[in-house]
C-alpha positions as a printed NumPy array, in Angstrom:
array([[300.659, 192.72 ,  34.235],
       [302.21 , 190.494,  36.916],
       [300.561, 192.431,  39.622],
       [297.201, 192.099,  37.983],
       [297.585, 188.272,  37.659],
       [298.498, 188.046,  41.326],
       [295.499, 190.1  ,  42.277],
       [293.283, 187.729,  40.23 ],
       [294.651, 184.544,  41.893],
       [294.607, 185.653,  45.539],
       [290.791, 185.765,  46.034],
       [290.406, 182.136,  44.617],
       [292.425, 180.358,  47.327],
       [290.232, 181.463,  50.245],
       [287.121, 180.492,  48.161],
       [288.453, 176.896,  47.699],
       [289.394, 176.619,  51.349],
       [286.   , 177.895,  52.351],
       [284.183, 175.343,  50.19 ],
       [286.291, 172.509,  51.554],
       [285.585, 173.553,  55.115],
       [281.872, 173.859,  54.323],
       [281.739, 170.357,  52.834],
       [283.674, 168.885,  55.712],
       [281.318, 170.525,  58.224],
       [278.303, 169.312,  56.258],
       [279.73 , 165.819,  56.16 ],
       [280.183, 165.748,  59.914],
       [276.672, 167.108,  60.434],
       [275.267, 164.413,  58.12 ],
       [277.249, 161.7  ,  59.825],
       [276.126, 162.809,  63.257],
       [272.455, 163.094,  62.234],
       [272.64 , 159.739,  60.418],
       [273.986, 158.014,  63.44 ],
       [271.271, 159.557,  65.61 ],
       [268.285, 159.504,  63.323],
       [269.369, 157.098,  60.491],
       [268.284, 159.527,  57.804],
       [270.609, 158.092,  55.109],
       [269.705, 154.383,  55.476],
       [267.148, 154.581,  52.694],
       [269.655, 156.225,  50.42 ],
       [272.31 , 153.656,  51.246],
       [269.92 , 150.828,  50.708],
       [268.836, 152.236,  47.38 ],
       [272.438, 152.678,  46.286],
       [273.262, 149.121,  47.418],
       [270.318, 147.746,  45.533],
       [271.263, 149.737,  42.491],
       [274.889, 148.524,  42.447],
       [274.122, 144.88 ,  43.438],
       [273.786, 143.666,  39.819],
       [277.079, 145.303,  39.017],
       [278.778, 143.65 ,  41.971],
       [277.282, 140.313,  40.976],
       [278.431, 140.789,  37.41 ],
       [281.935, 141.608,  38.618],
       [281.993, 138.464,  40.818],
       [280.739, 136.129,  38.006],
       [284.235, 135.425,  36.488],
       [285.661, 134.654,  39.905],
       [282.732, 132.332,  40.8  ],
       [282.989, 130.597,  37.409],
       [286.703, 130.1  ,  37.952],
       [286.155, 128.639,  41.445],
       [283.394, 126.444,  40.112],
       [285.54 , 125.08 ,  37.237],
       [288.467, 124.541,  39.599],
       [286.202, 122.636,  42.009],
       [284.779, 120.529,  39.188],
       [288.222, 119.721,  37.764],
       [289.587, 118.863,  41.204],
       [286.581, 116.766,  42.009],
       [286.908, 114.926,  38.669],
       [290.659, 114.361,  39.242],
       [289.915, 113.086,  42.789],
       [287.242, 110.698,  41.474],
       [289.564, 109.444,  38.722],
       [292.376, 108.827,  41.223],
       [289.984, 107.095,  43.631],
       [288.673, 104.897,  40.815],
       [292.197, 104.009,  39.771],
       [293.125, 103.197,  43.336],
       [289.991, 101.082,  43.761],
       [290.667,  99.215,  40.488],
       [294.302,  98.584,  41.518],
       [293.19 ,  97.335,  44.94 ],
       [290.547,  95.133,  43.258],
       [293.188,  93.561,  41.07 ],
       [295.454,  93.001,  44.037],
       [292.568,  91.434,  46.012],
       [291.654,  89.251,  43.052],
       [295.236,  87.975,  42.711],
       [295.371,  87.272,  46.421],
       [292.054,  85.416,  46.249],
       [293.22 ,  83.395,  43.252],
       [296.411,  82.527,  45.202],
       [294.321,  81.384,  48.159],
       [292.116,  79.256,  45.895],
       [295.289,  77.792,  44.284],
       [296.715,  76.951,  47.712],
       [293.417,  75.417,  48.75 ],
       [293.39 ,  73.209,  45.746],
       [297.069,  72.318,  46.267],
       [296.283,  71.355,  49.866],
       [293.444,  69.185,  48.647],
       [295.734,  67.379,  46.165],
       [298.318,  66.885,  48.866],
       [295.65 ,  65.409,  51.144],
       [294.583,  62.943,  48.431],
       [298.205,  61.956,  47.825],
       [298.874,  61.467,  51.534],
       [295.685,  59.434,  51.868],
       [296.712,  57.299,  48.922],
       [300.249,  56.935,  50.287],
       [298.878,  55.703,  53.605],
       [297.008,  52.902,  51.767],
       [300.071,  51.697,  49.798],
       [302.106,  48.715,  50.948],
       [305.291,  50.306,  49.677],
       [306.917,  53.394,  51.05 ],
       [306.615,  56.481,  48.923],
       [308.199,  59.954,  48.798],
       [306.218,  62.968,  47.647],
       [307.884,  65.193,  45.047],
       [306.891,  68.155,  42.956],
       [306.938,  68.557,  39.182],
       [309.019,  71.616,  38.325],
       [308.859,  71.525,  34.471],
       [307.139,  69.805,  31.594],
       [308.553,  69.047,  28.174],
       [307.018,  71.53 ,  25.692],
       [307.477,  69.124,  22.761],
       [303.981,  67.719,  22.096],
       [305.43 ,  64.411,  20.965],
       [307.428,  63.858,  24.112],
       [305.609,  63.367,  27.449],
       [308.335,  63.858,  29.934],
       [308.54 ,  65.873,  33.222],
       [311.212,  67.016,  35.588],
       [310.867,  66.583,  39.339],
       [312.626,  68.342,  42.179],
       [314.441,  65.274,  43.549],
       [317.561,  63.608,  42.26 ],
       [320.442,  61.318,  43.155],
       [321.093,  62.999,  46.538],
       [317.524,  61.954,  47.535],
       [318.064,  58.357,  46.425],
       [316.141,  58.623,  43.114],
       [317.241,  55.961,  40.608],
       [316.446,  55.204,  36.908],
       [313.344,  53.118,  36.465],
       [311.795,  54.207,  39.718],
       [307.966,  54.273,  39.535],
       [305.912,  57.451,  39.722],
       [302.392,  57.438,  41.12 ],
       [299.718,  60.038,  41.934],
       [296.645,  59.698,  44.183],
       [294.816,  57.752,  41.403],
       [297.307,  55.52 ,  39.64 ],
       [300.52 ,  54.998,  37.774],
       [302.003,  58.003,  35.996],
       [305.399,  56.844,  34.64 ],
       [308.94 ,  56.098,  35.667],
       [312.254,  57.824,  36.081],
       [314.18 ,  58.113,  32.83 ],
       [317.367,  60.041,  33.855],
       [318.732,  61.257,  37.152],
       [320.828,  64.246,  38.098],
       [322.197,  65.268,  41.484],
       [319.28 ,  67.639,  42.279],
       [316.54 ,  66.78 ,  39.796],
       [315.337,  63.822,  37.698],
       [313.507,  63.387,  34.386],
       [310.607,  61.023,  34.162],
       [308.695,  59.604,  31.223],
       [304.884,  59.366,  31.369],
       [302.962,  56.271,  30.419],
       [301.336,  58.351,  27.619],
       [304.639,  58.896,  25.809],
       [304.803,  57.151,  22.445],
       [308.025,  55.355,  23.537],
       [306.59 ,  53.914,  26.744],
       [305.246,  50.363,  27.198],
       [303.83 ,  48.966,  30.433],
       [302.999,  45.329,  31.27 ],
       [299.485,  45.122,  32.717],
       [296.761,  42.585,  33.39 ],
       [292.957,  42.77 ,  33.482],
       [292.116,  42.975,  37.155],
       [288.854,  40.993,  36.622],
       [290.36 ,  37.803,  35.143],
       [294.177,  38.23 ,  35.19 ],
       [294.534,  38.359,  31.367],
       [297.954,  39.798,  30.713],
       [298.77 ,  42.363,  28.033],
       [300.602,  45.663,  27.645],
       [299.519,  49.293,  27.269],
       [301.391,  51.582,  24.902],
       [301.548,  55.375,  24.956],
       [300.516,  57.126,  21.743],
       [301.074,  60.807,  22.549],
       [297.633,  61.34 ,  24.029],
       [297.128,  62.144,  27.678],
       [293.637,  60.598,  27.68 ],
       [294.03 ,  57.426,  25.678],
       [296.424,  54.453,  25.746],
       [296.635,  51.651,  23.139],
       [296.058,  48.052,  24.25 ],
       [297.37 ,  45.868,  21.391],
       [297.512,  42.166,  20.841],
       [294.241,  41.199,  22.488],
       [292.903,  38.107,  20.66 ],
       [289.437,  38.543,  19.236],
       [288.169,  35.719,  21.378],
       [289.65 ,  37.075,  24.645],
       [287.494,  37.902,  27.682],
       [287.723,  41.717,  27.804],
       [284.917,  44.206,  28.447],
       [284.535,  47.985,  28.432],
       [285.17 ,  49.263,  31.961],
       [287.767,  46.556,  32.843],
       [290.484,  47.871,  35.12 ],
       [294.05 ,  47.371,  33.95 ],
       [296.642,  47.074,  36.699],
       [300.382,  46.556,  36.698],
       [301.232,  42.865,  36.326],
       [304.677,  43.032,  37.894],
       [306.289,  41.439,  34.867],
       [309.528,  42.98 ,  33.783],
       [310.686,  43.834,  37.267],
       [310.227,  47.638,  37.117],
       [306.597,  48.073,  38.166],
       [305.312,  46.203,  41.185],
       [302.003,  44.369,  40.667],
       [298.569,  45.608,  41.502],
       [298.747,  49.364,  40.836],
       [295.9  ,  50.753,  38.687],
       [296.851,  52.059,  35.243],
       [293.794,  52.536,  33.006],
       [290.259,  51.479,  32.254],
       [289.17 ,  49.949,  28.975],
       [286.946,  52.458,  27.14 ],
       [286.881,  51.174,  23.532],
       [286.701,  47.726,  21.933],
       [286.268,  47.143,  18.205],
       [285.97 ,  43.654,  16.759],
       [286.828,  42.765,  13.197],
       [286.385,  39.082,  12.241],
       [288.992,  39.499,   9.475],
       [291.601,  40.579,  12.045],
       [293.296,  38.399,  14.611],
       [293.186,  40.97 ,  17.393],
       [290.659,  43.354,  18.88 ],
       [291.253,  47.083,  18.523],
       [291.306,  48.221,  22.113],
       [292.073,  51.507,  23.919],
       [291.992,  52.521,  27.536],
       [291.754,  55.709,  29.497],
       [294.491,  56.414,  32.087],
       [293.296,  56.458,  35.658],
       [295.594,  59.361,  36.501],
       [295.1  ,  62.835,  35.009],
       [298.533,  62.862,  33.349],
       [298.429,  66.502,  32.171],
       [297.16 ,  67.937,  35.42 ],
       [299.283,  66.515,  38.171],
       [301.721,  68.742,  40.087],
       [302.702,  66.545,  43.034],
       [303.591,  62.895,  42.542],
       [304.924,  60.017,  44.651],
       [308.141,  58.153,  44.133],
       [307.561,  54.487,  44.855],
       [310.383,  53.13 ,  47.045],
       [311.587,  49.573,  46.448],
       [310.34 ,  46.891,  48.831]])
């Protein structure tokens, strides 16, 4: 039985080798003829056309992945660029605001220097560093004190008129009371005719009380009130306020009068300390 099986297997091996040799020889013949005469180009083209949809279908997931990646990256890049542009815009806006603030500050300083050059008394420019947050107390703190020669009662001016006077002094800073404070009184006179009176603060930055004006006195809306020099603290002739309201009541002995401060009391940042003569 073993001998018969061996006899059956032996003739198959040469048959397989022969077929392989024949196919190899045919392949070489086809390759050589194709290179010379290009016989198989039509077949190759047909096969390529036939499998192109399959190749395209296989590449679709990869293309979609690349497309989504590109879109996501582009969106992220745009978002980052927008964020950077917004940040830069905010920075530029803050710089521009600072420039505008410096320009306005320079303009205020020019006005103060021009006003100082027109004053008979010597002045020293100082800066307000804090304001009392109590709405019923109109006081400020300036950046000069006893080491700079500041003293209690010293007069404060701005480019337009009288602001107030020094209330307390420290070594480096000083506290000043504004003429609008309800505890402040200032002797003044009407610049037009010399009629003397006083102005009282009432807690308003835009209105001062002018009491005790007889109802037969010569006073008009628009009259300029200037310091009278009485009392020894404020030198005479400095503008304080303009009369903006007069009410007459025949049953009363005095007019009801108010005046608007010349200085913008709630807007000043730099002020002048009036030096004694």
